C-alpha positions as CSV (number, residue, x, y, z in Angstrom):
1,M,-14.0,-1.3,169.2
2,D,-11.5,1.2,167.8
3,L,-12.0,3.6,170.7
4,T,-11.3,0.7,173.1
5,R,-8.1,0.0,171.2
6,Q,-7.2,3.6,171.5
7,G,-7.8,3.6,175.3
8,R,-10.6,6.1,175.0
9,V,-13.4,4.2,176.7
10,D,-13.9,4.9,180.4
11,D,-16.7,5.6,182.8
12,H,-17.2,9.1,181.3
13,T,-17.4,8.1,177.6
14,R,-19.1,4.7,178.0
15,P,-22.7,5.9,178.4
16,A,-22.5,7.9,175.1
17,L,-20.9,5.0,173.3
18,L,-23.6,2.6,174.6
19,R,-26.3,5.1,173.3
20,T,-24.6,5.1,169.9
21,Y,-24.5,1.3,169.9
22,A,-28.2,1.1,170.8
23,T,-29.5,3.8,168.5
24,G,-26.9,4.1,165.7
25,A,-26.8,7.9,166.2
26,N,-23.3,9.2,167.0
27,D,-22.9,12.5,168.8
28,A,-19.9,14.5,167.7
29,G,-18.9,14.8,171.4
30,S,-17.5,11.3,171.1
31,G,-14.5,12.7,169.2
32,F,-16.0,11.6,165.8
33,T,-18.3,13.5,163.6
34,T,-22.1,13.4,163.8
35,A,-23.0,10.2,162.0
36,Y,-25.4,7.3,161.8
37,F,-24.0,3.8,162.0
38,H,-26.2,1.4,160.1
39,R,-26.6,-2.2,161.0
40,P,-26.3,-4.5,158.0
41,D,-30.0,-5.3,157.8
42,E,-30.8,-1.6,157.7
43,V,-28.7,-1.1,154.6
44,V,-30.5,-3.9,152.8
45,D,-33.9,-2.5,153.9
46,E,-33.0,1.0,152.7
47,F,-32.0,-0.3,149.2
48,E,-35.3,-2.2,148.9
49,T,-37.3,0.8,150.3
50,A,-35.7,3.0,147.6
51,G,-36.8,0.5,144.9
52,L,-33.3,-0.7,144.3
53,P,-32.4,-4.4,143.9
54,R,-31.4,-6.3,147.0
55,P,-27.7,-5.6,147.4
56,D,-24.8,-7.8,148.1
57,L,-23.3,-6.6,151.3
58,Y,-19.6,-6.7,152.2
59,G,-17.8,-5.9,155.4
60,V,-14.8,-3.6,154.6
61,E,-11.7,-4.1,156.8
62,G,-13.2,-7.1,158.6
63,P,-13.8,-7.8,162.3
64,L,-10.1,-7.2,163.2
65,W,-10.1,-3.7,161.7
66,P,-9.0,-2.0,165.0
67,L,-5.7,-4.0,164.7
68,L,-4.9,-2.4,161.4
69,A,-3.3,0.6,163.2
70,V,-0.8,-1.8,165.0
71,T,0.1,-4.1,162.0
72,G,2.3,-1.6,160.2
73,G,-0.1,-1.6,157.3
74,P,0.2,-3.1,153.8
75,E,3.7,-1.8,153.3
76,S,5.0,-3.7,156.3
77,D,4.7,-7.3,154.9
78,G,4.3,-8.3,158.5
79,P,2.6,-11.5,159.6
80,L,0.0,-9.7,161.7
81,F,-1.2,-7.6,158.7
82,A,-1.3,-10.7,156.6
83,E,-3.6,-12.4,159.2
84,V,-5.8,-9.4,159.5
85,L,-6.2,-9.4,155.7
86,R,-7.0,-13.1,155.6
87,C,-9.6,-12.6,158.4
88,A,-11.2,-9.7,156.5
89,T,-11.4,-11.8,153.3
90,L,-12.8,-14.8,155.2
91,F,-15.6,-12.9,156.9
92,E,-16.4,-10.1,154.4
93,R,-19.8,-11.7,153.4
94,D,-20.6,-13.7,156.6
95,P,-23.9,-12.3,157.9
96,E,-23.0,-13.3,161.5
97,V,-19.8,-11.2,161.5
98,I,-20.3,-8.5,158.9
99,G,-21.5,-5.8,161.3
100,A,-18.2,-6.0,163.2
101,S,-16.4,-4.6,160.1
102,G,-15.2,-1.0,160.1
103,H,-17.4,-0.2,157.1
104,L,-20.2,-1.7,155.0
105,L,-20.3,-1.8,151.2
106,A,-23.6,-2.5,149.4
107,A,-23.6,-3.2,145.7
108,A,-26.6,-4.0,143.5
109,R,-27.1,-4.2,139.8
110,R,-30.4,-3.5,138.0
111,G,-31.5,-5.9,135.4
112,A,-28.4,-8.2,135.8
113,D,-28.6,-11.8,136.9
114,R,-26.6,-11.7,140.1
115,A,-25.5,-15.3,139.8
116,G,-24.4,-15.0,136.2
117,G,-23.1,-11.4,136.2
């Protein structure tokens, strides 16, 4: 999504980006480092496979994160930044949208009742 915002998706780059989307494996030739992009369910599975408690999962930056670069950022006090922030807050735990966030944050506590803290 961010590469589209930057105007960096074209017939030459699209095949590699579609491979990254399908497999999660990013090739550094895309202009970003070698990386693996987890899907939300994979993060939860990795916690459980490692013997950790099931984590709470949060989307960081929200589904409108590519717009952050054009909002003027938090110091702008602009209405567009405020709406991007509201959107991020609204959808940070929504399982239907969380994968569209720029980053994922997983948090789990051992031995603590998650409902009661």
